[in-house]
Residue, then its C-alpha position, 0 to 999 in steps of 0.5 A: x765012814x773013813x777018816x780020808x772021806x770025812x776030811x775030803x768033805x770038810x775041806x771041800x769049799x762050796x760056792x753058790x753060784x747059781x743061787x747068786x745068779x738067781x737072786x741077782x736077777x730077781x733084784x734086777x727085775x725088782x729094780x726094773x719093775x719099781x723104776x718103770x712105775x716110778x717113771x709112769x708116776x712122774x710122767x703123769x705128774x703125781x705128787x704126794 
């Protein structure tokens, strides 16, 4: 490999925007599911 090719790849910055979006959607869906279960339990009057 030439030195210019190595320099170009080491200086390249990688930002995982797609991964962050997928993780954000996953966390948002978990929060919504837990909130729906929590609201169902409160509506039924379940206490611990």
